[in-house]
PAPAGU-137174 format. One line per 10 residues: number of its first residue (from 0); for each residue x, y, z of N, C-alpha, C. Coordinates in Angstrom, 3 decimals. Last residue first. Layout:
N
NUM	X Y Z X Y Z X Y Z | ...;
***
This chain:
74
73	-14.560 28.845 -7.500 -13.317 29.384 -8.057 -13.379 29.445 -9.557 | -17.461 29.930 -5.836 -16.828 28.991 -6.753 -15.602 29.643 -7.344 | -18.528 30.242 -2.424 -18.078 30.809 -3.702 -17.386 29.745 -4.526 | -19.218 29.366 0.053 -20.036 28.915 -1.065 -19.613 29.486 -2.393 | -17.765 29.836 2.232 -18.602 30.951 1.777 -19.483 30.554 0.598 | -16.407 27.415 2.498 -17.315 27.855 3.558 -18.270 28.924 3.060 | -14.828 27.353 0.243 -15.851 26.322 0.377 -16.852 26.689 1.468 | -13.155 29.513 0.706 -14.088 29.607 -0.417 -15.158 28.528 -0.331 | -11.701 28.543 2.927 -12.568 29.714 3.066 -13.570 29.804 1.932 | -10.314 26.374 1.762 -11.216 26.158 2.887 -12.193 27.314 3.034;
63	-8.743 27.649 -0.145 -9.713 26.627 -0.557 -10.761 26.431 0.526 | -7.136 29.251 1.473 -8.099 29.917 0.585 -9.137 28.922 0.062 | -5.569 27.305 2.726 -6.496 28.105 3.535 -7.533 28.775 2.652 | -5.547 24.340 0.613 -4.953 25.564 1.163 -6.002 26.294 1.986 | -5.180 20.818 0.570 -6.039 22.012 0.529 -5.318 23.178 1.169 | -2.828 18.983 -1.411 -3.352 19.429 -0.113 -4.163 20.705 -0.255 | -4.048 17.385 -4.435 -3.087 18.228 -3.717 -3.676 18.671 -2.387 | -5.169 13.963 -4.470 -5.426 15.385 -4.668 -4.378 16.200 -3.929 | -4.529 11.496 -3.622 -4.120 11.835 -4.973 -4.332 13.311 -5.265 | -3.200 10.875 -0.371 -4.276 11.364 -1.229 -3.720 11.706 -2.601;
53	-1.246 7.939 0.294 -1.405 9.387 0.246 -2.557 9.757 -0.667 | -1.772 5.168 2.344 -1.775 5.721 0.987 -2.023 7.220 1.046 | 0.382 4.960 5.216 -0.931 4.895 4.578 -0.839 5.527 3.199 | 3.482 3.139 5.373 2.713 4.387 5.440 1.363 4.209 4.754 | 3.674 -0.050 7.080 3.834 0.776 5.885 3.044 2.070 6.040 | 3.029 -1.658 9.120 4.283 -0.917 9.264 4.557 -0.009 8.068 | 0.818 -3.054 8.373 0.652 -2.072 9.450 1.921 -1.247 9.680 | 1.753 -4.923 6.550 1.117 -3.701 6.040 0.931 -2.637 7.111 | 2.983 -7.352 6.796 3.596 -6.202 7.472 2.972 -4.876 7.052 | 1.555 -9.128 5.281 1.775 -9.461 6.691 2.314 -8.268 7.481;
43	1.788 -7.911 2.771 0.474 -7.970 3.424 0.638 -8.235 4.923 | 4.501 -8.358 2.254 3.998 -6.985 2.373 2.645 -6.949 3.071 | 4.475 -11.176 2.112 5.284 -10.484 3.117 4.767 -9.069 3.346 | 2.817 -11.581 -0.116 2.430 -12.127 1.190 3.190 -11.436 2.319 | 4.357 -10.291 -2.121 3.006 -9.805 -1.799 2.557 -10.298 -0.424 | 6.598 -11.975 -2.104 6.749 -10.566 -1.719 5.394 -9.979 -1.342 | 5.403 -14.302 -3.064 6.002 -14.300 -1.726 6.183 -12.872 -1.217 | 4.666 -13.459 -5.644 3.631 -13.860 -4.687 4.166 -13.836 -3.256 | 7.221 -13.028 -6.755 6.286 -11.896 -6.622 5.187 -12.218 -5.611 | 8.159 -15.675 -6.665 8.841 -14.637 -5.891 7.933 -13.428 -5.697;
33	6.444 -16.934 -8.449 6.494 -17.377 -7.049 7.104 -16.291 -6.167 | 7.155 -15.542 -10.777 5.783 -15.425 -10.263 5.725 -15.857 -8.797 | 9.749 -16.409 -11.196 9.517 -14.996 -10.871 8.116 -14.783 -10.299 | 9.371 -19.023 -12.054 9.897 -18.786 -10.713 9.631 -17.344 -10.287 | 6.340 -19.578 -13.946 7.708 -19.065 -13.809 8.096 -18.827 -12.346 | 4.648 -22.723 -14.047 4.618 -21.293 -13.728 6.051 -20.807 -13.570 | 4.067 -25.470 -13.990 4.091 -24.721 -15.250 3.905 -23.224 -15.023 | 4.331 -27.069 -11.823 3.149 -26.205 -11.862 3.044 -25.386 -13.144 | 6.735 -28.426 -12.376 5.514 -29.171 -12.044 4.252 -28.329 -12.201 | 8.580 -26.340 -12.872 8.326 -27.385 -13.873 6.997 -28.084 -13.622;
23	8.393 -24.941 -10.444 8.123 -24.258 -11.707 7.793 -25.268 -12.800 | 9.273 -26.850 -8.616 7.881 -26.392 -8.578 7.483 -25.698 -9.878 | 11.957 -26.976 -9.485 11.113 -28.182 -9.494 9.641 -27.783 -9.506 | 12.766 -24.339 -9.005 12.772 -24.862 -10.377 11.920 -26.119 -10.498 | 12.559 -24.232 -6.211 11.731 -23.348 -7.038 11.657 -23.849 -8.477 | 14.526 -26.095 -5.486 13.118 -26.351 -5.163 12.184 -25.483 -6.000 | 16.853 -24.783 -6.447 16.496 -26.129 -6.908 15.009 -26.416 -6.671 | 16.808 -22.400 -4.973 16.754 -22.369 -6.432 16.293 -23.715 -6.984 | 17.135 -23.375 -2.399 15.915 -22.654 -2.747 15.728 -22.640 -4.260 | 19.699 -24.423 -2.614 18.581 -25.322 -2.300 17.243 -24.673 -2.656;
13	21.267 -22.118 -3.062 21.129 -23.138 -4.113 19.950 -24.086 -3.873 | 19.608 -19.128 -1.903 20.458 -20.290 -1.656 20.247 -21.320 -2.767 | 19.535 -16.055 -3.805 18.904 -17.105 -3.013 19.898 -18.255 -2.843 | 19.417 -12.696 -4.512 20.325 -13.814 -4.272 19.634 -14.808 -3.350 | 17.965 -10.844 -7.040 17.754 -11.439 -5.728 18.700 -12.627 -5.610 | 17.653 -7.879 -8.845 18.452 -9.080 -8.613 18.225 -9.546 -7.189 | 14.965 -6.662 -10.928 15.834 -6.583 -9.759 16.608 -7.887 -9.636 | 12.799 -4.759 -12.968 13.814 -5.806 -12.883 14.687 -5.585 -11.654 | 9.394 -4.190 -12.607 10.727 -3.646 -12.403 11.692 -4.819 -12.269 | 6.603 -4.248 -14.839 7.418 -4.860 -13.797 8.799 -4.218 -13.776;
3	3.288 -3.179 -15.476 4.718 -3.012 -15.722 5.491 -3.605 -14.548 | 0.607 -5.528 -15.750 1.242 -4.370 -15.120 2.728 -4.365 -15.429 | -1.044 -6.528 -18.747 -0.183 -6.814 -17.605 0.437 -5.537 -17.057 | -4.405 -6.122 -19.622 -3.049 -5.716 -19.875 -2.221 -5.932 -18.605;
***
């Protein structure tokens, strides 16, 4: 199943548009796919500037810590 996509507007130069359309025709791939790949490459190149992934679990509280030390179950 394909991932959900968000619609956005990007302004590019006419020369970029022309070259992307030529490649799209030759490679039989949509221009949007090229743009998504370019964004992925940019994000990967700058991943050290992005925040680390947050934990999916809620933060532990003091009572959670104490109950885990004493071995009691909630």
